[in-house]
C-alpha positions as CSV (number, residue, x, y, z in Angstrom):
1,X,93.7,-40.6,71.8
2,X,92.1,-40.8,75.1
3,X,90.1,-37.7,74.2
4,X,88.6,-39.4,71.2
5,X,87.7,-42.4,73.2
6,X,85.8,-40.2,75.6
7,X,83.6,-38.7,72.7
8,X,80.3,-40.7,72.4
9,X,79.9,-42.7,69.2
10,X,76.6,-41.1,68.3
11,X,78.1,-37.7,68.4
12,X,80.8,-38.8,66.0
13,X,78.2,-40.2,63.6
14,X,76.3,-36.9,63.7
15,X,79.4,-34.9,63.0
16,X,80.4,-37.1,60.1
17,X,76.9,-36.7,58.7
18,X,77.0,-33.0,59.0
19,X,80.4,-32.8,57.3
20,X,79.2,-35.0,54.4
21,X,76.0,-32.9,54.0
22,X,78.1,-29.7,53.9
23,X,80.4,-31.2,51.3
24,X,77.4,-32.3,49.1
25,X,75.9,-28.8,49.3
26,X,79.2,-27.1,48.5
27,X,80.1,-29.4,45.6
28,X,76.6,-29.7,43.9
29,X,76.4,-28.1,40.3
30,X,74.8,-24.7,39.9
31,X,71.6,-25.0,37.6
32,X,71.6,-22.8,34.6
33,X,68.3,-20.9,33.9
34,X,66.3,-22.1,30.8
35,X,63.7,-20.1,28.9
36,X,60.1,-21.2,29.5
37,X,58.6,-23.4,26.7
38,X,56.1,-21.8,24.3
39,X,52.5,-22.8,25.0
40,X,51.4,-25.6,22.7
41,X,48.6,-24.9,20.1
42,X,45.6,-27.3,20.2
43,X,45.1,-29.4,17.2
44,X,41.5,-29.9,15.9
45,X,40.0,-31.6,13.0
46,X,38.3,-29.4,10.4
47,X,36.5,-29.7,7.1
48,X,36.2,-27.2,4.3
49,X,32.7,-25.9,3.7
50,X,31.5,-25.0,0.2
51,X,28.0,-23.4,0.0
52,X,26.0,-24.5,-3.1
53,X,22.5,-24.8,-4.4
54,X,20.8,-28.0,-3.4
55,X,17.4,-29.7,-3.6
56,X,17.1,-31.4,-0.2
57,X,14.6,-34.4,-0.1
58,X,12.1,-34.7,2.8
59,X,11.8,-38.1,4.5
60,X,8.5,-39.1,6.2
61,X,6.2,-42.1,6.3
62,X,2.5,-43.1,6.1
63,X,0.0,-45.9,5.4
64,X,-1.3,-46.8,2.0
65,X,-5.1,-46.2,1.7
66,X,-7.5,-46.2,-1.3
67,X,-8.5,-42.9,-2.7
68,X,-12.1,-43.9,-2.8
69,X,-13.8,-46.3,-0.4
70,X,-17.6,-46.6,-0.1
71,X,-20.4,-48.9,1.2
72,X,-22.4,-50.4,-1.6
73,X,-26.0,-50.3,-0.4
74,X,-29.4,-51.6,-1.6
75,X,-31.8,-49.0,-3.0
76,X,-34.8,-51.4,-3.2
77,X,-36.2,-54.1,-1.0
78,X,-36.2,-57.8,-1.8
79,X,-34.6,-61.2,-1.4
80,X,-31.1,-61.7,-2.9
81,X,-31.6,-64.4,-5.6
82,X,-28.0,-64.5,-7.1
83,X,-24.5,-63.3,-6.2
84,X,-21.5,-63.1,-8.5
85,X,-18.6,-65.5,-8.1
86,X,-16.3,-62.6,-7.3
87,X,-18.7,-61.3,-4.5
88,X,-16.2,-62.3,-1.8
89,X,-13.7,-60.3,0.3
90,X,-10.5,-59.4,-1.6
91,X,-12.0,-60.1,-5.1
92,X,-11.6,-57.6,-8.0
93,X,-14.5,-56.2,-10.0
94,X,-15.3,-53.8,-12.8
95,X,-18.3,-51.4,-13.2
96,X,-19.9,-53.9,-15.7
97,X,-19.9,-56.7,-13.1
98,X,-23.3,-57.4,-11.5
99,X,-22.3,-58.3,-8.0
100,X,-25.8,-59.0,-6.5
101,X,-29.3,-59.6,-7.9
102,X,-32.3,-58.8,-5.8
103,X,-35.6,-60.4,-6.7
104,X,-37.4,-58.1,-9.2
105,X,-40.7,-60.0,-9.5
106,X,-42.7,-57.4,-7.5
107,X,-41.2,-54.5,-9.5
108,X,-41.9,-56.2,-12.8
109,X,-45.6,-56.5,-11.8
110,X,-45.6,-52.9,-10.7
111,X,-44.2,-52.0,-14.1
112,X,-47.1,-53.7,-15.9
113,X,-49.6,-51.9,-13.8
114,X,-47.8,-48.6,-14.3
115,X,-47.8,-49.2,-18.1
116,X,-51.6,-49.8,-18.0
117,X,-52.1,-46.6,-16.2
118,X,-50.1,-44.7,-18.8
119,X,-52.3,-46.2,-21.5
120,X,-55.5,-45.2,-19.7
121,X,-54.1,-41.7,-19.1
122,X,-53.1,-41.3,-22.8
123,X,-56.6,-42.5,-23.9
124,X,-58.2,-39.9,-21.5
125,X,-55.9,-37.2,-22.9
126,X,-56.8,-38.1,-26.5
127,X,-60.5,-37.8,-25.6
128,X,-60.0,-34.5,-24.0
129,X,-58.1,-33.2,-27.0
130,X,-61.1,-34.2,-29.2
131,X,-63.6,-32.5,-26.9
132,X,-61.5,-29.4,-26.7
133,X,-61.4,-29.2,-30.5
134,X,-65.1,-29.7,-30.8
135,X,-65.7,-26.9,-28.2
136,X,-63.6,-24.5,-30.1
137,X,-65.6,-25.1,-33.3
138,X,-68.9,-24.6,-31.5
139,X,-67.8,-21.4,-29.9
140,X,-66.5,-20.0,-33.2
141,X,-69.8,-20.8,-34.8
142,X,-71.5,-18.6,-32.2
143,X,-69.4,-15.7,-33.4
144,X,-68.2,-14.6,-29.9
145,X,-64.5,-13.8,-29.6
146,X,-64.4,-14.0,-25.8
147,X,-64.4,-17.8,-25.3
148,X,-64.9,-19.3,-21.8
149,X,-61.9,-21.4,-20.7
150,X,-64.1,-23.9,-19.0
151,X,-66.3,-24.2,-22.1
152,X,-63.3,-24.8,-24.2
153,X,-62.1,-27.5,-21.8
154,X,-58.7,-25.9,-21.2
155,X,-58.5,-27.0,-17.5
156,X,-59.8,-30.5,-18.4
157,X,-57.1,-30.9,-21.0
158,X,-54.4,-29.7,-18.6
159,X,-55.6,-32.2,-16.0
160,X,-55.5,-35.0,-18.6
161,X,-51.9,-34.1,-19.6
162,X,-50.8,-34.0,-16.0
163,X,-52.4,-37.5,-15.5
164,X,-50.3,-38.8,-18.4
165,X,-47.1,-37.2,-17.0
166,X,-47.8,-38.7,-13.6
167,X,-48.5,-42.2,-15.0
168,X,-45.3,-42.0,-17.1
169,X,-43.3,-41.0,-14.0
170,X,-44.7,-44.0,-12.1
171,X,-43.7,-46.2,-15.0
172,X,-40.2,-44.7,-15.0
173,X,-40.0,-45.3,-11.3
174,X,-40.8,-49.0,-11.6
175,X,-38.3,-49.3,-14.4
176,X,-35.7,-47.6,-12.2
177,X,-36.5,-50.0,-9.4
178,X,-36.0,-53.0,-11.7
179,X,-32.6,-51.6,-12.7
180,X,-31.7,-51.2,-9.1
181,X,-32.2,-54.8,-8.3
182,X,-28.9,-55.4,-10.1
183,X,-26.2,-54.0,-7.9
184,X,-23.0,-52.8,-9.7
185,X,-20.1,-50.7,-8.5
186,X,-19.4,-47.2,-9.9
187,X,-15.7,-47.9,-10.4
188,X,-13.2,-50.7,-10.8
189,X,-11.9,-52.0,-7.5
190,X,-11.8,-54.6,-4.8
191,X,-14.2,-55.9,-2.2
192,X,-12.9,-55.3,1.3
193,X,-15.9,-57.0,3.1
194,X,-19.3,-58.4,2.3
195,X,-22.3,-58.0,4.6
196,X,-25.0,-60.2,2.9
197,X,-25.3,-63.5,1.1
198,X,-27.6,-65.5,-1.1
199,X,-31.2,-65.8,0.1
200,X,-31.0,-62.9,2.5
201,X,-33.7,-60.2,2.5
202,X,-32.5,-56.6,2.3
203,X,-34.3,-53.3,2.6
204,X,-33.5,-49.9,1.1
205,X,-30.3,-48.6,2.8
206,X,-29.0,-52.1,3.8
207,X,-25.2,-52.4,3.4
208,X,-24.3,-55.0,0.8
209,X,-20.4,-54.7,0.8
210,X,-17.5,-52.4,1.5
211,X,-15.6,-51.7,-1.7
212,X,-12.7,-49.5,-2.7
213,X,-11.1,-48.1,-5.8
214,X,-8.0,-50.1,-6.8
215,X,-6.9,-47.8,-9.6
216,X,-5.4,-45.1,-7.4
217,X,-4.0,-45.4,-3.9
218,X,-2.8,-42.6,-1.7
219,X,-0.6,-42.0,1.4
220,X,-1.2,-39.3,4.0
221,X,2.3,-38.0,4.8
222,X,2.9,-35.9,7.9
223,X,5.4,-33.0,7.4
224,X,6.9,-30.7,10.0
225,X,7.0,-26.9,9.4
226,X,10.8,-27.2,8.8
227,X,10.3,-29.9,6.2
228,X,7.5,-27.9,4.5
229,X,10.0,-25.1,4.0
230,X,12.1,-27.5,1.8
231,X,9.2,-28.3,-0.5
232,X,7.5,-26.3,-3.2
233,X,4.1,-26.7,-1.5
234,X,1.7,-24.3,0.1
235,X,-1.1,-25.0,2.6
236,X,-4.1,-26.0,0.6
237,X,-1.9,-27.0,-2.5
238,X,-3.7,-29.0,-5.2
239,X,-2.0,-30.2,-8.3
240,X,-3.5,-28.9,-11.5
241,X,-1.5,-26.9,-14.0
242,X,1.3,-27.0,-11.5
243,X,2.6,-30.6,-11.0
244,X,3.3,-31.6,-7.4
245,X,6.7,-33.0,-6.2
246,X,7.6,-36.6,-7.0
247,X,7.6,-39.1,-4.2
248,X,9.4,-42.4,-3.9
249,X,7.6,-44.9,-1.6
250,X,9.3,-47.9,-0.2
251,X,7.9,-50.9,1.7
252,X,8.1,-54.6,2.3
253,X,5.6,-57.0,0.7
254,X,5.9,-60.7,1.4
255,X,9.5,-60.3,2.5
256,X,10.5,-58.3,-0.6
257,X,11.6,-54.7,-0.4
258,X,9.7,-52.8,-3.1
259,X,9.4,-49.2,-4.3
260,X,6.8,-47.2,-6.2
261,X,6.9,-43.7,-7.8
262,X,4.0,-41.3,-7.2
263,X,3.6,-37.6,-6.7
264,X,2.0,-35.1,-4.3
265,X,-1.4,-34.1,-5.5
266,X,-2.7,-32.0,-2.7
267,X,-2.2,-30.9,0.9
268,X,-4.8,-30.8,3.6
269,X,-6.3,-27.4,4.2
270,X,-5.3,-27.1,7.9
271,X,-2.7,-28.2,10.5
272,X,-3.3,-31.2,12.7
273,X,-4.4,-29.6,16.0
274,X,-2.8,-32.4,18.0
275,X,0.6,-32.8,16.3
276,X,0.8,-29.3,14.7
277,X,2.0,-30.9,11.4
278,X,1.0,-30.5,7.8
279,X,-0.2,-33.4,5.8
280,X,0.6,-33.9,2.1
281,X,-1.3,-36.5,0.1
282,X,0.8,-38.7,-2.3
283,X,-1.0,-40.7,-5.0
284,X,0.2,-43.7,-7.0
285,X,-1.7,-44.5,-10.2
286,X,-1.6,-48.3,-10.5
287,X,-2.0,-48.3,-14.2
288,X,1.2,-46.2,-14.6
289,X,3.4,-48.8,-12.8
290,X,5.5,-51.2,-14.8
291,X,3.6,-54.3,-15.8
292,X,5.8,-56.6,-13.5
293,X,5.5,-54.4,-10.5
294,X,3.6,-55.5,-7.4
295,X,1.0,-52.8,-6.6
296,X,1.2,-51.3,-3.1
297,X,-1.1,-53.1,-0.7
298,X,-3.8,-51.1,1.0
299,X,-2.9,-50.8,4.7
300,X,0.9,-51.2,4.0
301,X,3.2,-49.0,6.1
302,X,5.7,-47.2,3.7
303,X,8.6,-44.8,3.9
304,X,8.4,-41.7,1.6
305,X,11.1,-39.6,0.0
306,X,9.7,-36.4,-1.4
307,X,11.8,-34.3,-3.9
308,X,12.6,-30.9,-2.5
309,X,12.9,-27.5,-4.2
310,X,16.3,-26.0,-5.0
311,X,17.7,-23.8,-2.2
312,X,20.7,-21.5,-2.5
313,X,23.8,-21.5,-0.2
314,X,23.3,-24.9,1.4
315,X,26.3,-26.3,3.3
316,X,26.8,-30.1,3.8
317,X,28.9,-31.0,6.8
318,X,29.5,-34.0,9.1
319,X,26.9,-34.3,11.9
320,X,29.7,-33.8,14.4
321,X,30.3,-30.2,13.1
322,X,27.0,-29.1,14.6
323,X,27.5,-27.8,18.1
324,X,24.6,-27.3,20.6
325,X,22.0,-28.0,17.9
326,X,22.4,-24.7,16.1
327,X,26.0,-23.5,16.4
328,X,29.2,-23.9,14.4
329,X,32.8,-23.2,15.2
330,X,34.8,-21.9,12.2
331,X,38.4,-20.6,11.8
332,X,39.3,-17.1,10.5
333,X,42.4,-16.3,8.4
334,X,44.6,-16.5,11.5
335,X,43.2,-19.9,12.6
336,X,41.3,-18.4,15.5
337,X,38.0,-19.8,16.5
338,X,34.8,-18.0,15.5
339,X,31.4,-19.0,16.7
340,X,28.5,-18.8,14.2
341,X,24.7,-19.4,14.2
342,X,23.5,-22.0,11.8
343,X,20.0,-22.6,10.3
344,X,19.6,-26.4,10.1
345,X,17.7,-27.5,7.0
346,X,18.0,-31.3,7.3
347,X,20.1,-33.9,9.0
348,X,20.8,-37.6,9.3
349,X,22.9,-39.6,11.6
350,X,26.0,-38.9,9.5
351,X,25.5,-35.5,7.9
352,X,23.8,-32.1,8.4
353,X,22.7,-29.6,5.7
354,X,22.5,-26.0,6.9
355,X,22.9,-22.3,6.1
356,X,25.4,-20.1,7.9
357,X,27.4,-17.0,7.3
358,X,30.4,-18.8,5.9
359,X,32.6,-17.8,2.9
360,X,33.4,-20.5,0.3
361,X,36.4,-22.5,1.5
362,X,36.0,-21.7,5.2
363,X,37.3,-24.3,7.7
364,X,34.7,-25.7,10.2
365,X,35.7,-27.5,13.4
366,X,34.3,-31.0,13.7
367,X,35.4,-32.1,17.2
368,X,36.1,-30.9,20.8
369,X,34.0,-27.8,20.4
370,X,33.2,-27.8,24.1
371,X,36.9,-27.2,24.9
372,X,37.3,-24.3,22.6
373,X,36.5,-20.7,23.2
374,X,36.0,-18.0,20.5
375,X,39.3,-16.2,19.8
376,X,41.5,-19.2,20.7
377,X,44.1,-20.0,18.1
378,X,44.3,-23.7,17.0
379,X,46.2,-25.8,14.5
380,X,43.8,-27.3,11.9
381,X,44.0,-30.9,10.9
382,X,42.2,-31.2,7.5
383,X,39.7,-34.0,7.2
384,X,38.3,-33.3,3.8
385,X,36.1,-31.1,1.6
386,X,32.3,-31.0,1.7
């Protein structure tokens, strides 16, 4: 007992701790080995692709413009004496409407003088014809078959006939000038802007008004090379025996969303050197629109949907299926990832239409493509069929 008292307390505590640690080590259970778990297979969403023949539309935009727009100009000089009530900006007109009358008094007087000259020339011609006939009789009485042209008054007769023709031409010119004092348009349309008014003096070549044809409007539509491949168009196309693709134009007029049907009538003969794009011209014939339809307004910005040609083996997929802009990840018969090149034909924010070397019914990955490598086996989670 005295020996235990001589042992330091700290040493007793250390010995007890060592004994307890030894007992815990000797009495702990021996772990049994377990087999390693099998690696998990990644699950990915897939859709079934079914190639089919489709006609893909082309979407573009442009501005409505008149097919014909010209400056109406004066061809004679004079003061404007009358203007039509519809000779104002925005007014409609027909080819029978006299828009402007130029003072014709001077041309009427010139017509009278020209008519007098015609009468004088005709009188001179009649006299020369009589003299020529008399000369032929005199020459025949002389019994000489070789008649002198001057004696027979052949050149004098030709000069008299030329004088008549010249006088008649002057008369026709004055009559034409009188007709030109009444300005009419060569087509039905609208006035964009007027440049003159009542009482103003104009000279030949003076602009009277800016007018455009309201029967047909057209839209210049830019098309990329990829879009051109979807259409049945060639560079320099012009509708004739072959009808151009139909076009649906949509725009907003006075807060109302409206649409009009037209068709492509031609393409421009060359690429735009700045944008490297084609331009197709769509025309809308106003008279062919339903009676209650508001006509497209010149200058209106419109969206266009052009009917495309039928293309074989087109695959429609969710936009998320496209990887790195032109790649697809598909699954083989063992659900292993296969990487394929894709030819993108068209796309929207939700879908993409493309061509690729896929068999009907193949599964295409629609997510997590960046985490997958070709040859990796995955578990498909079917989203649907496209």
